[in-house]
C-alpha positions as CSV (number, residue, x, y, z in Angstrom):
1,M,-9.6,29.0,-10.8
2,S,-11.3,26.3,-12.9
3,V,-13.7,24.5,-10.5
4,G,-16.0,22.3,-12.6
5,G,-18.3,21.8,-15.5
6,G,-18.0,19.4,-18.3
7,A,-17.6,15.8,-16.9
8,T,-16.8,16.8,-13.3
9,F,-20.5,17.0,-12.3
10,D,-21.1,13.6,-13.7
11,T,-17.9,11.9,-12.3
12,S,-18.2,13.3,-8.8
13,M,-21.7,11.7,-8.5
14,R,-21.0,8.6,-10.6
15,F,-17.6,7.5,-9.2
16,L,-17.0,9.4,-6.0
17,K,-20.6,9.5,-4.7
18,E,-20.0,13.2,-3.9
19,D,-22.4,16.1,-4.4
20,P,-20.7,18.5,-6.9
21,W,-22.7,21.4,-5.5
22,N,-21.3,20.7,-2.0
23,R,-17.7,20.7,-3.5
24,L,-18.4,24.1,-5.0
25,A,-19.7,25.5,-1.7
26,K,-16.5,24.3,0.1
27,I,-14.2,25.9,-2.5
28,N,-16.1,29.2,-2.2
29,Q,-15.7,29.1,1.6
30,Q,-11.9,28.7,1.3
31,A,-11.3,31.0,-1.7
32,P,-14.1,33.7,-1.6
33,N,-12.1,36.3,-3.5
34,V,-10.8,34.2,-6.5
35,L,-12.9,34.1,-9.6
36,K,-14.4,30.6,-10.1
37,Q,-14.8,29.4,-13.7
38,M,-16.8,26.5,-15.1
39,L,-17.1,24.9,-18.5
40,L,-20.5,24.9,-20.1
41,R,-21.3,22.9,-23.3
42,G,-24.0,25.4,-24.6
43,S,-27.1,23.4,-25.4
44,N,-25.6,20.4,-23.7
45,A,-25.0,22.3,-20.5
46,V,-22.8,19.7,-18.5
47,G,-24.4,16.7,-20.2
48,Y,-24.0,14.7,-23.3
49,K,-27.2,15.6,-25.2
50,N,-29.3,18.7,-26.0
51,Y,-31.7,19.8,-23.3
52,P,-34.8,22.0,-23.5
53,D,-33.9,25.7,-23.2
54,N,-35.6,26.1,-19.8
55,V,-33.4,23.3,-18.4
56,V,-30.2,25.0,-19.7
57,K,-31.3,28.3,-18.1
58,F,-32.2,26.6,-14.8
59,F,-28.8,24.9,-14.6
60,I,-26.9,28.2,-15.3
61,K,-29.0,30.0,-12.6
62,Q,-28.1,27.3,-10.0
63,A,-24.4,27.5,-10.9
64,A,-24.4,31.3,-10.7
65,K,-26.1,31.1,-7.3
66,A,-23.6,28.5,-6.2
67,G,-20.7,30.9,-6.8
68,V,-19.5,30.4,-10.4
69,D,-18.3,33.7,-11.7
70,V,-17.0,32.9,-15.2
71,F,-18.8,30.6,-17.6
72,R,-16.7,29.3,-20.6
73,V,-19.4,28.5,-23.1
74,F,-18.7,26.3,-26.1
75,D,-20.5,24.2,-28.7
76,S,-18.9,21.0,-29.9
77,L,-19.5,22.0,-33.5
78,N,-18.9,25.8,-33.0
79,L,-22.5,26.6,-33.7
80,I,-23.4,30.0,-32.3
81,D,-27.1,29.2,-32.3
82,N,-26.4,26.4,-29.7
83,M,-24.7,28.9,-27.5
84,I,-27.0,31.9,-27.6
85,V,-29.4,30.7,-24.9
86,S,-26.5,30.1,-22.5
87,I,-24.8,33.5,-23.3
88,E,-28.0,35.4,-22.7
89,E,-28.8,33.6,-19.4
90,I,-25.2,34.1,-18.1
91,R,-25.5,37.8,-18.8
92,A,-29.0,37.9,-17.1
93,Q,-27.3,36.4,-14.0
94,N,-24.7,39.2,-14.2
95,K,-21.8,36.8,-14.6
96,I,-18.8,36.8,-17.0
97,C,-19.3,35.0,-20.3
98,E,-16.4,33.5,-22.3
99,G,-17.6,32.8,-25.8
100,T,-15.5,29.9,-27.0
101,I,-14.0,28.9,-30.3
102,C,-13.0,25.2,-30.5
103,Y,-9.8,24.9,-32.5
104,T,-9.0,22.0,-34.8
105,N,-6.6,21.2,-37.7
106,D,-3.9,23.8,-38.4
107,V,-4.4,27.4,-39.5
108,T,-0.8,27.5,-40.8
109,N,-1.5,24.7,-43.3
110,P,-1.9,26.3,-46.8
111,Q,-3.9,23.2,-47.8
112,E,-6.6,23.8,-45.1
113,K,-9.9,24.7,-46.8
114,K,-12.4,24.2,-44.0
115,Y,-11.1,25.5,-40.6
116,T,-9.3,28.6,-41.9
117,L,-8.2,31.8,-40.2
118,K,-11.3,33.5,-41.7
119,Y,-13.5,30.8,-40.2
120,Y,-12.1,31.5,-36.7
121,T,-12.2,35.3,-37.0
122,N,-15.8,35.2,-38.2
123,L,-16.7,33.1,-35.2
124,A,-15.0,35.6,-32.8
125,K,-17.0,38.4,-34.4
126,E,-20.3,36.5,-34.0
127,L,-19.4,35.7,-30.3
128,E,-18.8,39.3,-29.6
129,K,-22.0,40.3,-31.2
130,A,-23.9,37.6,-29.2
131,G,-22.7,39.3,-25.9
132,S,-19.5,37.5,-24.9
133,H,-17.2,39.4,-22.5
134,I,-14.1,37.3,-23.4
135,I,-13.1,35.2,-26.4
136,A,-11.7,31.8,-25.4
137,I,-9.6,29.6,-27.8
138,K,-10.3,26.0,-26.7
139,D,-7.5,23.9,-28.2
140,M,-9.0,20.7,-26.7
141,A,-6.6,18.2,-28.4
142,G,-3.4,20.3,-28.1
143,L,-3.2,20.7,-31.9
144,C,-2.3,24.4,-31.9
145,K,1.5,24.9,-32.6
146,P,3.5,28.0,-31.6
147,E,3.3,29.7,-35.1
148,A,-0.4,28.9,-35.3
149,I,-1.3,30.6,-32.0
150,K,0.7,33.7,-32.9
151,L,-1.1,34.0,-36.2
152,L,-4.5,33.3,-34.6
153,V,-4.0,35.9,-31.8
154,K,-2.8,38.5,-34.2
155,E,-5.8,38.1,-36.5
156,L,-8.3,38.0,-33.6
157,R,-6.8,41.2,-32.2
158,N,-7.6,42.8,-35.6
159,E,-11.2,41.6,-35.5
160,T,-12.3,42.0,-31.8
161,S,-11.6,44.3,-28.9
162,L,-12.4,41.6,-26.3
163,P,-9.7,40.0,-24.1
164,I,-8.5,36.6,-25.4
165,H,-8.1,33.5,-23.3
166,F,-6.1,30.4,-24.5
167,H,-6.7,26.9,-23.3
168,T,-4.7,23.9,-24.5
169,H,-3.7,20.3,-23.6
170,D,-0.1,19.0,-23.5
171,T,-0.9,15.6,-25.3
172,S,1.8,16.2,-27.8
173,G,4.4,17.3,-25.2
174,T,5.0,20.7,-26.8
175,S,2.2,22.8,-25.5
176,S,4.4,24.9,-23.1
177,A,6.0,26.3,-26.3
178,T,2.6,27.2,-27.6
179,V,1.6,28.9,-24.4
180,L,4.8,30.9,-24.3
181,A,4.3,31.9,-28.0
182,A,0.7,33.0,-27.0
183,I,2.1,35.2,-24.2
184,E,4.7,36.6,-26.6
185,A,1.8,37.5,-28.9
186,Q,0.2,39.5,-26.0
187,I,-2.6,37.1,-25.2
188,D,-4.5,38.1,-22.0
189,I,-5.1,34.8,-20.2
190,V,-3.6,31.3,-20.4
191,D,-4.6,28.1,-18.6
192,L,-2.0,26.1,-16.7
193,A,-2.0,23.3,-14.2
194,M,-0.1,22.7,-10.9
195,D,3.2,21.1,-11.8
196,S,2.5,17.7,-10.3
197,M,-0.9,17.5,-12.1
198,S,0.3,18.9,-15.4
199,G,1.5,17.6,-18.8
200,L,0.2,14.7,-21.0
201,T,-3.5,15.2,-21.4
202,S,-3.6,18.0,-18.8
203,Q,-2.4,21.6,-19.2
204,P,1.3,22.7,-19.3
205,A,3.0,23.3,-15.9
206,L,2.4,26.6,-14.1
207,G,5.7,26.7,-12.3
208,S,7.8,26.2,-15.5
209,V,5.9,28.8,-17.5
210,V,6.2,31.3,-14.6
211,A,9.9,30.7,-14.2
212,I,10.5,31.4,-18.0
213,M,8.2,34.5,-17.9
214,K,10.3,36.0,-15.1
215,Q,13.5,35.3,-17.0
216,N,11.9,37.1,-20.0
217,H,11.1,40.2,-17.8
218,N,7.4,39.5,-18.1
219,D,6.8,38.8,-14.3
220,P,3.3,37.4,-13.6
221,K,3.7,38.3,-9.9
222,L,3.2,34.7,-8.7
223,D,5.4,33.3,-5.9
224,E,7.4,30.3,-7.2
225,G,7.8,29.0,-3.6
226,H,4.0,28.9,-3.1
227,I,3.5,27.2,-6.5
228,R,6.0,24.5,-5.5
229,E,4.4,24.0,-2.1
230,A,0.9,23.6,-3.7
231,S,2.4,21.2,-6.3
232,L,3.9,19.0,-3.5
233,Y,0.5,18.8,-1.9
234,W,-1.2,17.7,-5.1
235,E,1.6,15.2,-5.7
236,Q,0.6,13.5,-2.4
237,V,-3.1,13.6,-3.3
238,R,-2.4,12.1,-6.7
239,K,-0.9,8.9,-5.1
240,N,-4.4,8.1,-3.7
241,Y,-5.6,7.7,-7.3
242,K,-2.8,5.5,-8.5
243,A,-5.2,2.6,-9.4
244,F,-6.9,4.9,-11.9
245,E,-3.8,6.4,-13.6
246,T,-3.4,5.8,-17.3
247,D,-0.5,3.9,-18.7
248,F,0.1,6.9,-21.0
249,K,3.5,8.0,-19.9
250,G,4.9,10.5,-22.4
251,G,4.0,13.0,-25.2
252,S,2.3,11.6,-28.2
253,S,2.8,13.2,-31.6
254,D,0.0,11.0,-33.1
255,V,-2.5,13.5,-31.6
256,Y,-1.9,15.4,-34.9
257,L,-3.3,12.4,-36.7
258,H,-6.3,11.4,-34.6
259,Q,-7.0,14.9,-33.0
260,M,-8.6,13.3,-29.9
261,P,-9.4,15.8,-27.1
262,G,-7.3,15.5,-24.0
263,G,-10.5,14.9,-22.0
264,Q,-11.3,11.9,-24.1
265,F,-7.9,10.4,-24.7
266,T,-7.5,8.5,-21.4
267,N,-11.2,7.7,-21.0
268,L,-11.3,6.1,-24.5
269,K,-8.4,3.9,-23.4
270,E,-10.5,2.6,-20.5
271,Q,-13.5,2.2,-22.7
272,A,-11.4,0.2,-25.2
273,R,-10.0,-2.0,-22.4
274,S,-13.5,-2.7,-21.0
275,L,-14.5,-3.9,-24.5
276,G,-11.6,-6.3,-24.6
277,I,-9.4,-4.2,-26.8
278,T,-5.9,-4.6,-25.2
279,T,-3.4,-1.8,-24.8
280,D,-1.2,-3.2,-27.6
281,K,-4.1,-2.5,-30.0
282,W,-4.3,1.2,-29.1
283,G,-2.7,2.1,-32.5
284,L,-5.7,0.4,-34.1
285,V,-8.1,2.6,-32.0
286,V,-6.2,5.7,-32.9
287,N,-6.2,4.9,-36.7
288,M,-9.9,3.9,-36.6
289,Y,-10.8,7.2,-34.8
290,A,-9.1,9.2,-37.6
291,E,-10.9,7.1,-40.3
292,V,-14.3,7.7,-38.6
293,N,-13.6,11.4,-38.5
294,K,-12.8,11.4,-42.2
295,M,-15.9,9.3,-42.9
296,F,-18.1,11.8,-40.9
297,G,-16.8,14.7,-43.0
298,D,-13.9,16.0,-40.7
299,I,-15.9,17.4,-37.8
300,I,-14.8,19.3,-34.7
301,K,-14.2,16.8,-32.0
302,V,-15.0,17.7,-28.4
303,T,-17.7,16.4,-26.0
304,P,-20.3,15.3,-27.2
305,S,-19.2,15.2,-30.9
306,S,-15.9,13.5,-29.9
307,K,-17.9,10.8,-28.1
308,V,-19.8,10.1,-31.3
309,V,-16.5,9.5,-33.2
310,G,-15.1,7.4,-30.3
311,D,-18.2,5.3,-30.0
312,M,-18.2,4.5,-33.7
313,A,-14.4,3.7,-33.7
314,L,-14.8,1.2,-30.8
315,Y,-18.0,-0.3,-32.3
316,M,-16.2,-0.9,-35.6
317,I,-13.2,-2.5,-34.0
318,T,-15.3,-4.8,-31.7
319,N,-17.4,-5.9,-34.7
320,D,-14.5,-6.2,-37.2
321,L,-16.0,-3.6,-39.5
322,T,-14.1,-1.4,-42.0
323,P,-15.1,2.0,-43.4
324,K,-16.0,0.1,-46.6
325,D,-18.5,-2.0,-44.7
326,I,-20.0,1.1,-43.1
327,L,-20.5,2.9,-46.4
328,D,-21.9,-0.3,-48.2
329,P,-25.6,0.5,-48.6
330,N,-26.4,-3.3,-48.6
331,K,-24.7,-4.2,-45.4
332,E,-27.1,-4.1,-42.3
333,I,-25.5,-2.3,-39.3
334,S,-26.9,-1.4,-35.9
335,F,-25.2,1.9,-35.3
336,P,-24.4,3.2,-31.7
337,S,-27.2,5.5,-30.4
338,S,-24.9,8.5,-30.2
339,V,-24.1,8.1,-34.0
340,V,-27.8,7.9,-34.9
341,E,-28.6,11.0,-32.8
342,F,-25.7,12.9,-34.3
343,F,-26.7,12.2,-37.9
344,K,-30.3,13.1,-37.0
345,G,-28.9,16.6,-36.2
346,E,-29.7,16.4,-32.4
347,I,-26.4,18.2,-31.5
348,G,-26.5,20.4,-34.6
349,I,-25.4,20.4,-38.2
350,P,-21.6,20.5,-38.7
351,L,-19.8,22.8,-41.1
352,G,-20.4,21.5,-44.6
353,G,-23.3,19.3,-43.5
354,F,-23.5,15.5,-43.2
355,P,-22.2,13.1,-45.8
356,E,-25.6,12.4,-47.6
357,E,-25.3,8.7,-48.4
358,L,-24.0,7.8,-44.9
359,Q,-26.8,9.9,-43.3
360,K,-29.4,8.1,-45.4
361,K,-28.0,4.7,-44.3
362,I,-27.8,5.5,-40.6
363,L,-31.3,7.2,-40.4
364,G,-33.2,4.9,-42.8
365,N,-36.7,6.3,-42.9
366,E,-36.2,8.7,-40.0
367,K,-36.2,12.4,-40.9
368,P,-33.3,14.6,-39.8
369,L,-33.9,17.8,-37.9
370,T,-33.8,21.0,-39.8
371,K,-33.6,23.4,-36.9
372,R,-31.9,23.7,-33.5
373,A,-32.9,20.8,-31.3
374,G,-33.3,22.9,-28.2
375,S,-35.9,25.1,-29.9
376,I,-38.2,22.1,-30.6
377,L,-37.7,20.2,-27.3
378,S,-40.7,20.7,-25.0
379,S,-40.0,22.7,-21.8
380,I,-39.8,20.6,-18.7
381,N,-42.2,21.4,-15.8
382,L,-39.6,21.9,-13.1
383,D,-42.1,21.9,-10.2
384,E,-43.5,18.6,-11.3
385,E,-40.1,17.0,-11.6
386,K,-39.1,18.2,-8.2
387,A,-42.4,16.9,-6.7
388,K,-41.8,13.5,-8.3
389,L,-38.3,13.3,-6.8
390,E,-39.5,14.3,-3.3
391,K,-42.2,11.7,-3.4
392,K,-39.7,9.0,-4.6
393,Y,-37.0,9.7,-2.0
394,E,-39.3,11.0,0.8
395,E,-37.0,14.0,1.4
396,K,-36.7,17.7,0.4
397,I,-35.0,18.1,-3.0
398,S,-33.1,21.3,-3.5
399,D,-33.0,23.2,-6.8
400,Q,-29.3,22.2,-7.1
401,H,-30.2,18.5,-6.8
402,L,-33.0,19.0,-9.4
403,A,-30.5,20.5,-11.8
404,S,-28.2,17.4,-11.3
405,Y,-31.2,15.1,-11.9
406,L,-32.1,16.9,-15.1
407,M,-28.6,16.6,-16.5
408,Y,-28.1,12.9,-15.5
409,P,-31.3,11.1,-14.3
410,K,-29.8,7.7,-13.9
411,V,-26.5,8.9,-12.3
412,F,-28.4,11.1,-9.9
413,E,-30.7,8.2,-8.9
414,D,-27.7,5.9,-8.2
415,F,-26.1,8.7,-6.2
416,M,-29.3,9.2,-4.1
417,N,-29.8,5.5,-3.5
418,H,-26.1,5.3,-2.4
419,R,-26.6,8.2,0.0
420,Q,-29.8,6.9,1.4
421,N,-28.2,3.5,2.0
422,F,-24.8,4.6,3.3
423,S,-25.3,8.3,4.2
424,D,-22.5,10.8,3.1
425,T,-19.5,8.7,2.2
426,S,-17.5,11.8,1.1
427,I,-16.3,12.0,4.8
428,L,-14.3,8.8,4.2
429,P,-10.5,9.2,3.5
430,T,-9.9,8.7,-0.2
431,E,-7.7,5.6,0.4
432,L,-10.4,4.0,2.6
433,F,-13.2,4.8,0.1
434,F,-11.4,3.3,-2.9
435,Y,-9.3,0.4,-1.4
436,G,-11.1,-0.5,1.9
437,P,-9.8,-0.7,5.4
438,I,-6.4,-2.1,6.4
439,P,-6.7,-4.6,9.3
440,D,-5.9,-3.2,12.7
441,K,-5.5,0.4,11.4
442,E,-7.4,3.1,13.2
443,Y,-9.6,5.5,11.1
444,S,-11.0,8.8,12.5
445,L,-14.2,9.8,10.6
446,Q,-15.5,13.3,11.2
447,I,-19.3,12.9,11.0
448,D,-20.0,16.5,12.1
449,K,-18.2,19.5,13.5
450,G,-16.4,18.2,16.6
451,K,-17.8,14.7,16.3
452,N,-15.5,11.9,15.3
453,L,-16.0,8.1,15.1
454,I,-12.9,6.0,15.7
455,V,-13.1,2.8,13.7
456,R,-10.7,-0.1,13.7
457,Y,-11.3,-3.0,11.3
458,L,-10.3,-6.4,12.8
459,A,-11.3,-9.3,10.6
460,K,-14.1,-10.9,8.6
461,G,-15.5,-14.5,8.9
462,D,-16.0,-17.0,6.1
463,P,-19.1,-16.6,3.8
464,S,-22.2,-18.2,5.3
465,A,-24.8,-20.2,3.3
466,N,-26.8,-17.1,2.6
467,G,-23.8,-15.3,1.1
468,S,-23.0,-12.9,4.0
469,N,-19.8,-12.4,6.0
470,S,-19.5,-11.5,9.7
471,V,-17.3,-8.4,10.0
472,F,-15.5,-7.7,13.3
473,F,-14.4,-4.2,14.2
474,E,-14.1,-1.7,17.0
475,L,-16.2,1.5,17.2
476,N,-14.8,4.1,19.6
477,G,-13.0,1.2,21.3
478,Q,-16.1,-1.0,21.7
479,P,-16.1,-4.4,19.9
480,R,-18.8,-4.8,17.2
481,T,-19.9,-7.4,14.7
482,I,-22.2,-7.0,11.7
483,D,-23.2,-9.3,8.9
484,I,-22.7,-7.9,5.4
485,I,-23.8,-9.5,2.1
486,N,-20.8,-10.6,0.1
487,N,-21.8,-9.5,-3.5
488,E,-19.2,-11.6,-5.2
489,F,-20.1,-14.7,-3.3
490,S,-23.9,-14.3,-3.7
491,K,-23.8,-13.8,-7.5
492,N,-25.3,-16.7,-9.4
493,V,-22.9,-17.9,-12.1
494,F,-24.8,-18.1,-15.3
495,I,-23.5,-18.4,-18.9
496,N,-25.7,-16.8,-21.5
497,S,-26.5,-18.6,-24.8
498,K,-24.8,-17.5,-27.9
499,A,-26.4,-16.3,-31.1
500,E,-25.9,-18.7,-34.0
501,E,-23.6,-17.3,-36.8
502,G,-25.8,-16.5,-39.9
503,N,-29.1,-17.2,-38.1
504,K,-31.3,-14.2,-38.9
505,N,-33.8,-15.3,-36.2
506,H,-31.2,-14.7,-33.6
507,V,-30.4,-11.1,-32.4
508,G,-26.9,-11.2,-30.7
509,S,-25.1,-8.6,-28.8
510,P,-22.5,-6.7,-30.9
511,L,-20.4,-5.8,-27.8
512,P,-20.0,-6.5,-24.1
513,G,-22.0,-4.3,-21.8
514,Q,-25.3,-4.1,-20.0
515,V,-28.9,-4.3,-21.3
516,S,-30.2,-0.8,-20.5
517,K,-33.6,-0.7,-22.4
518,I,-35.9,-3.3,-24.0
519,F,-38.4,-1.9,-26.5
520,V,-40.3,-5.1,-27.3
521,S,-42.2,-7.9,-25.6
522,E,-42.7,-11.6,-26.4
523,G,-45.4,-12.2,-29.0
524,E,-45.1,-8.6,-30.4
525,K,-45.0,-8.2,-34.2
526,I,-42.0,-6.2,-35.5
527,L,-40.7,-4.9,-38.8
528,K,-37.2,-5.1,-40.1
529,G,-35.2,-2.1,-38.8
530,D,-37.4,-1.7,-35.6
531,R,-35.4,-0.9,-32.4
532,V,-35.5,-3.9,-30.1
533,L,-33.1,-3.0,-27.2
534,V,-30.1,-0.9,-26.1
535,I,-26.8,-2.1,-24.8
536,E,-24.7,0.3,-22.7
537,A,-21.0,0.1,-22.2
538,M,-18.9,2.8,-20.4
539,K,-21.4,5.7,-21.4
540,M,-21.7,4.3,-25.0
541,E,-25.2,3.2,-25.9
542,T,-25.7,1.0,-28.9
543,T,-29.3,0.5,-30.3
544,I,-29.9,-3.0,-31.6
545,S,-32.4,-3.2,-34.5
546,A,-34.2,-6.2,-36.0
547,E,-32.6,-7.5,-39.2
548,K,-35.9,-9.1,-40.3
549,S,-39.7,-8.7,-39.8
550,G,-41.6,-11.2,-37.6
551,T,-42.8,-12.0,-34.1
552,I,-40.7,-11.8,-30.9
553,K,-40.5,-15.5,-29.9
554,K,-38.3,-15.2,-26.9
555,I,-36.4,-12.5,-24.9
556,Y,-33.4,-14.1,-23.2
557,L,-32.3,-11.3,-21.0
558,K,-33.8,-8.5,-18.9
559,S,-32.9,-4.9,-18.4
560,G,-29.8,-4.6,-16.2
561,D,-28.3,-8.0,-17.2
562,N,-24.6,-8.0,-18.3
563,V,-23.8,-9.4,-21.7
564,E,-20.7,-10.5,-23.7
565,T,-20.2,-10.2,-27.4
566,K,-22.5,-12.5,-29.4
567,D,-24.7,-13.4,-26.4
568,L,-28.2,-14.3,-27.6
569,L,-30.6,-11.4,-26.8
570,I,-33.8,-12.1,-28.7
571,E,-35.2,-14.7,-31.0
572,I,-37.6,-13.7,-33.8
573,D,-40.0,-16.1,-35.5
């Protein structure tokens, strides 16, 4: 059973305000005899950047203690060096390690010169040598066609004696055929999803594949009635999340053009929407994504490398830039932070290296890394970090919570603040948590074993002069009233000034988002190209650099302020 890793640690804290470790403990209580698997991004662990080796090892140790049995380890650029530390630590914890090959392009294409059969078989041999117990093929975009998987499995069988595990996404709508072809080619394990949660950017449907296998006299010994029962349960659960469902309704053959991973596809649509790129312009995003991939040298795209391509594509669209503009050495551009970090080599050097001229333009005078980032990052003093957190929150911090903080400091801090303000809101029913209470409906909240609160929301009063509302409700049958600040009402409406077109003294925002960091202060002298601040939008950080030397005359916004495109951020004398 796949129980986490990748973005699930981040999203459970960020959006659901739930502790991912607590989730894992609950799954282990209910399913103690099923192997639990998690996804691990090698040097990126479950984050979006490279971490010091001791942090990666510490995270793996906590996950192993928490009940993860199988670790699927991959690197977004298929770099074995970025996976070695993880593989060794997984083995040290006496757990099962799946060394993973990320699949891209098409091995059946005679014109393919980069990601060939030989490239993949060499990777498999290196992963076996490094200590993997299983070889996983991670087809994150659903690009692998039936003939390609048959060919790949056959060649891998010739080069390695390890079991082979196939993972794909159904973005194209044809991945069931590829899974069945893999089974026909005698693959050992395939990934499937419960029927009501399958298809599109998820995995193919378990029930359908099992039914076909039984017909083909290759019975997987799974009860179809139980599968349908579980699928009906998840169908009901899914209705609670209807507000977050994508408008992507059917298979999309354009995945063979843009090669976007299933895990990114729907998220990028939301990012695009938040930046003002409407759904009818999705074709523009798709084409720009493919153009950026070409411009970057045709890289493997899976978190975090896929995020780099997505960030750049959205940045170019919101700023009306073309690949020609990007490649023009005389045109000044403030590249997204993820792009600068990528070309610096912080997540590794892709097959064939970086396009030299583009790298020179993006980095300027900054020198790229020549060795693995994790090997030169200073180890973090874990005891010191834990002590700091305990002092800040005035409570005992577990090793698991420390691991969460090391992966996502800001997300963890927001999660802790939420928990200290509101206690554990994971006890709330999903519908109540997301959509709020329905007047006169009774809610039973289990606050402890055998202890329930019966809450009935009645009404709320008009906002008062100080921006609060009186809320009337019943608690265990007793009438109560509390005053709650109305965030919408209490917001001061303020329109930011706009940067003047062509005025080099004005530093404007290239996209809507939030000011997350300011590197300068008023009166400070700066040089052209110096970083002045960072704008964050939906996990995409864009570093804004000065287009001229001078003195900071005025800073118009502070960290945490929201901005729109072309809002005036800083004035330079």
